[in-house]
C-alpha positions as CSV (number, residue, x, y, z in Angstrom):
1,X,33.6,-111.4,2.6
2,X,34.7,-107.9,1.4
3,X,34.5,-109.1,-2.2
4,X,30.9,-110.3,-1.7
5,X,29.9,-107.0,-0.2
6,X,31.4,-105.2,-3.2
7,X,29.3,-107.3,-5.6
8,X,26.2,-106.7,-3.5
9,X,26.6,-102.9,-3.7
10,X,27.3,-103.0,-7.4
11,X,24.2,-105.0,-8.1
12,X,22.2,-102.6,-5.9
13,X,23.4,-99.6,-7.8
14,X,22.6,-101.2,-11.1
15,X,19.1,-102.0,-9.9
16,X,18.4,-98.5,-8.6
17,X,19.7,-97.0,-11.9
18,X,17.5,-99.4,-13.9
19,X,14.4,-98.5,-11.8
20,X,15.1,-94.8,-12.2
21,X,15.3,-95.1,-16.0
22,X,12.1,-97.2,-16.0
23,X,10.2,-94.6,-14.0
24,X,11.4,-91.8,-16.4
25,X,10.3,-93.9,-19.4
26,X,6.9,-94.5,-17.8
27,X,6.5,-90.8,-17.0
28,X,7.2,-89.8,-20.6
29,X,4.9,-92.4,-22.0
30,X,2.1,-91.3,-19.6
31,X,2.6,-87.7,-20.5
32,X,2.4,-88.5,-24.2
33,X,-0.7,-90.5,-23.7
34,X,-2.4,-87.6,-21.8
35,X,-1.5,-85.2,-24.7
36,X,-2.9,-87.6,-27.2
37,X,-6.1,-88.1,-25.2
38,X,-6.4,-84.3,-24.8
39,X,-6.1,-83.7,-28.6
40,X,-8.6,-86.4,-29.3
41,X,-11.1,-84.9,-26.9
42,X,-10.5,-81.4,-28.4
43,X,-11.2,-82.6,-31.9
44,X,-14.2,-84.6,-30.7
45,X,-15.5,-81.3,-29.4
46,X,-15.1,-79.6,-32.8
47,X,-16.9,-82.5,-34.5
48,X,-19.9,-82.2,-32.1
49,X,-19.9,-78.5,-32.5
50,X,-20.2,-78.9,-36.2
51,X,-23.1,-81.3,-35.7
52,X,-24.9,-78.7,-33.5
53,X,-24.6,-80.5,-30.2
54,X,-23.2,-77.6,-28.1
55,X,-23.7,-79.3,-24.8
56,X,-21.7,-82.4,-25.6
57,X,-19.1,-80.3,-27.5
58,X,-18.6,-78.1,-24.4
59,X,-18.2,-81.3,-22.3
60,X,-15.5,-82.6,-24.6
61,X,-13.6,-79.2,-24.5
62,X,-13.8,-79.2,-20.7
63,X,-12.5,-82.8,-20.7
64,X,-9.5,-81.7,-22.9
65,X,-8.7,-78.9,-20.5
66,X,-8.8,-81.2,-17.5
67,X,-6.7,-84.0,-19.2
68,X,-3.7,-81.7,-19.7
69,X,-4.2,-78.4,-17.8
70,X,-0.5,-77.3,-18.2
71,X,-0.8,-77.5,-22.0
72,X,-1.3,-74.5,-24.3
73,X,-4.5,-76.4,-25.5
74,X,-6.1,-76.0,-22.0
75,X,-7.1,-72.3,-22.3
76,X,-8.1,-72.8,-25.9
77,X,-10.4,-75.6,-24.8
78,X,-11.9,-73.4,-22.2
79,X,-12.7,-70.7,-24.8
80,X,-14.1,-73.2,-27.2
81,X,-16.4,-74.5,-24.5
82,X,-17.7,-71.0,-23.9
83,X,-18.2,-70.5,-27.7
84,X,-20.0,-73.8,-28.0
85,X,-22.6,-72.6,-25.4
86,X,-22.8,-69.2,-27.0
87,X,-23.4,-70.6,-30.4
88,X,-26.6,-72.3,-29.3
89,X,-27.8,-69.4,-27.1
90,X,-26.9,-71.0,-23.7
91,X,-25.8,-67.6,-22.5
92,X,-25.7,-68.4,-18.7
93,X,-23.4,-71.4,-19.3
94,X,-21.2,-69.3,-21.7
95,X,-20.9,-66.5,-19.2
96,X,-19.8,-68.9,-16.4
97,X,-17.2,-70.4,-18.7
98,X,-15.9,-67.0,-19.8
99,X,-15.7,-65.7,-16.2
100,X,-13.8,-68.8,-15.2
101,X,-11.4,-68.4,-18.2
102,X,-10.7,-64.7,-17.3
103,X,-10.1,-65.6,-13.7
104,X,-7.8,-68.6,-14.4
105,X,-5.8,-67.5,-17.4
106,X,-4.9,-63.9,-16.5
107,X,-2.1,-63.5,-19.0
108,X,-3.6,-65.3,-22.0
109,X,-3.4,-63.4,-25.3
110,X,-7.0,-64.1,-26.2
111,X,-8.5,-62.4,-23.2
112,X,-9.6,-59.7,-25.6
113,X,-11.9,-62.2,-27.3
114,X,-13.1,-63.5,-24.0
115,X,-14.2,-60.0,-22.9
116,X,-15.8,-59.4,-26.3
117,X,-17.8,-62.7,-26.2
118,X,-18.8,-61.9,-22.6
119,X,-20.2,-58.6,-23.8
120,X,-22.1,-60.3,-26.6
121,X,-23.6,-62.8,-24.2
122,X,-25.2,-59.9,-22.3
123,X,-26.0,-57.8,-25.4
124,X,-27.8,-60.6,-27.2
125,X,-30.1,-61.0,-24.2
126,X,-31.5,-57.4,-24.5
127,X,-35.0,-57.8,-25.7
128,X,-36.9,-55.0,-24.0
129,X,-35.2,-51.8,-23.0
130,X,-37.8,-51.3,-20.3
131,X,-36.9,-54.6,-18.5
132,X,-33.4,-55.7,-19.4
133,X,-31.5,-52.9,-17.7
134,X,-29.1,-55.2,-16.0
135,X,-28.1,-56.9,-19.2
136,X,-27.7,-53.5,-20.9
137,X,-25.3,-52.2,-18.2
138,X,-23.2,-55.4,-18.2
139,X,-22.9,-55.4,-22.0
140,X,-21.9,-51.7,-21.9
141,X,-19.3,-52.5,-19.2
142,X,-17.6,-55.3,-21.1
143,X,-17.6,-53.5,-24.5
144,X,-15.9,-50.5,-22.8
145,X,-13.3,-52.9,-21.4
146,X,-12.6,-54.2,-24.9
147,X,-12.3,-50.6,-26.3
148,X,-10.1,-49.4,-23.4
149,X,-7.8,-52.4,-23.0
150,X,-7.6,-53.6,-26.6
151,X,-8.2,-50.5,-28.8
152,X,-6.4,-51.8,-31.9
153,X,-8.3,-55.0,-32.3
154,X,-11.2,-55.9,-34.6
155,X,-13.3,-56.5,-31.4
156,X,-12.9,-52.8,-30.4
157,X,-14.3,-51.6,-33.7
158,X,-17.5,-53.7,-33.3
159,X,-17.7,-52.8,-29.6
160,X,-17.8,-49.1,-30.5
161,X,-20.7,-49.8,-32.9
162,X,-22.5,-51.9,-30.3
163,X,-22.1,-49.1,-27.7
164,X,-23.8,-46.7,-30.1
165,X,-26.7,-49.0,-30.3
166,X,-26.8,-49.4,-26.5
167,X,-26.9,-45.6,-26.2
168,X,-30.0,-45.6,-28.4
169,X,-31.5,-48.3,-26.2
170,X,-30.8,-46.3,-23.0
171,X,-32.3,-43.1,-24.6
172,X,-35.3,-45.1,-25.6
173,X,-35.7,-46.3,-22.0
174,X,-35.6,-42.7,-20.8
175,X,-38.2,-41.7,-23.4
176,X,-40.5,-44.6,-22.3
177,X,-40.3,-43.5,-18.6
178,X,-40.9,-39.8,-19.6
179,X,-44.0,-40.8,-21.6
180,X,-45.2,-42.8,-18.6
181,X,-45.0,-39.7,-16.4
182,X,-46.8,-37.6,-19.0
183,X,-49.7,-40.1,-19.1
184,X,-50.0,-39.7,-15.4
185,X,-49.7,-35.9,-15.6
186,X,-46.5,-35.9,-13.5
187,X,-45.0,-33.0,-15.4
188,X,-41.8,-32.3,-13.5
189,X,-40.5,-35.9,-13.5
190,X,-41.3,-36.1,-17.2
191,X,-39.4,-32.9,-17.9
192,X,-36.4,-34.2,-16.1
193,X,-36.4,-37.4,-18.1
194,X,-36.7,-35.5,-21.4
195,X,-33.8,-33.2,-20.3
196,X,-31.7,-36.3,-19.6
197,X,-32.2,-37.5,-23.1
198,X,-30.9,-34.1,-24.5
199,X,-27.9,-34.0,-22.2
200,X,-26.8,-37.6,-22.0
201,X,-27.9,-38.9,-25.4
202,X,-27.5,-35.9,-27.6
203,X,-26.4,-38.0,-30.6
204,X,-29.5,-40.3,-30.6
205,X,-32.6,-40.3,-32.7
206,X,-34.7,-39.4,-29.7
207,X,-33.4,-35.8,-29.2
208,X,-35.8,-34.2,-31.6
209,X,-38.9,-35.6,-29.9
210,X,-37.5,-34.9,-26.5
211,X,-37.1,-31.2,-27.4
212,X,-40.7,-31.1,-28.7
213,X,-42.1,-32.6,-25.5
214,X,-40.2,-30.0,-23.5
215,X,-41.8,-27.3,-25.6
216,X,-45.2,-28.8,-24.9
217,X,-44.8,-29.4,-21.2
218,X,-43.4,-25.9,-20.5
219,X,-46.2,-24.4,-22.5
220,X,-48.7,-26.4,-20.6
221,X,-47.2,-25.2,-17.3
222,X,-47.5,-21.6,-18.4
223,X,-43.7,-21.2,-18.9
224,X,-44.0,-19.6,-22.3
225,X,-40.5,-18.1,-22.5
226,X,-38.9,-21.5,-21.5
227,X,-41.1,-23.2,-24.1
228,X,-39.9,-20.8,-26.8
229,X,-36.3,-21.4,-25.8
230,X,-36.7,-25.1,-26.4
231,X,-38.5,-24.4,-29.7
232,X,-35.6,-22.3,-30.7
233,X,-33.1,-25.0,-29.8
234,X,-35.2,-27.5,-31.9
235,X,-35.4,-25.2,-34.8
236,X,-31.7,-24.3,-34.7
237,X,-30.6,-27.9,-35.0
238,X,-33.5,-29.5,-36.9
239,X,-35.1,-26.8,-39.1
240,X,-36.5,-29.4,-41.6
241,X,-37.7,-31.8,-38.8
242,X,-41.4,-32.7,-38.5
243,X,-40.9,-32.3,-34.8
244,X,-40.1,-28.6,-35.3
245,X,-43.1,-28.2,-37.5
246,X,-45.2,-29.5,-34.6
247,X,-44.2,-26.4,-32.5
248,X,-46.2,-24.2,-34.8
249,X,-49.4,-25.8,-33.5
250,X,-48.4,-25.2,-29.9
251,X,-48.0,-21.5,-30.4
252,X,-51.2,-21.3,-32.5
253,X,-49.1,-20.9,-35.6
254,X,-48.0,-17.4,-34.6
255,X,-44.5,-18.5,-33.7
256,X,-42.1,-17.6,-36.5
257,X,-39.8,-20.2,-37.9
258,X,-36.2,-19.3,-37.5
259,X,-34.5,-18.1,-40.6
260,X,-32.1,-20.6,-42.0
261,X,-28.5,-20.0,-41.3
262,X,-26.3,-19.6,-44.4
263,X,-23.4,-21.5,-42.9
264,X,-24.4,-24.5,-40.8
265,X,-21.3,-26.6,-41.4
266,X,-19.9,-25.7,-38.0
267,X,-23.0,-25.8,-35.9
268,X,-22.7,-26.2,-32.2
269,X,-23.7,-29.5,-30.6
270,X,-27.1,-29.9,-29.0
271,X,-25.5,-29.9,-25.5
272,X,-23.4,-26.8,-26.1
273,X,-26.4,-24.8,-27.4
274,X,-28.6,-26.1,-24.6
275,X,-26.1,-24.8,-22.0
276,X,-25.9,-21.4,-23.8
277,X,-29.6,-20.9,-23.9
278,X,-30.3,-21.7,-20.3
279,X,-27.4,-19.9,-18.6
């Protein structure tokens, strides 16, 4: 009886060990199958992207991510899905995909690219500076993130360039609003807008015109001394400008043109000179 029990336990141990090895083998095979399916889905996505079918390509990339979420290919697939949407101008879908990536993969080394692409999604939707203010501000926000968090990347260089263009757009918006007030003879709001261009956007192409408009508006309001101060500021920084030449007409051509400074290599900035004149 004891002998039969020993045989029974021995057989039981062998069976358990055999089942354990079989389960491990099945687990390894399943994992390998998932990885193969994931890679296949990923490369299917690349093929569809080359063909120009961004929607189907993004679906294949999403499929690859879901098949093997713990793989290094998962975040790559998520980024590729976002790029697929972006490449065919599906900005809303690309933005959702990028926001999901940034939320899910907080330590991924390609977050710099995700922020840059997110900024581009908003930047490329700027059509009219008078209407697309929200897109302008969001693009500005994400370009600044790229510059501040990833300053030594190629994305930071282009982000700085794009921010300069955004500054021009914002200055253009202020000029548009200021002209609107001028047309409706709302002089004070117009003056405030033109001043904002000088103070906040001193490096843009709109500063010269803004200074001339301030000369005109102050002259119209009878504030001749203030008008001459703005004319001096315009002449000091832009002596050869056509906008400065327009000031002659305002003062009936009796206003003398400032003599040209011999050394203008170290001229003060617009903002600094502005503050000095109006202290």
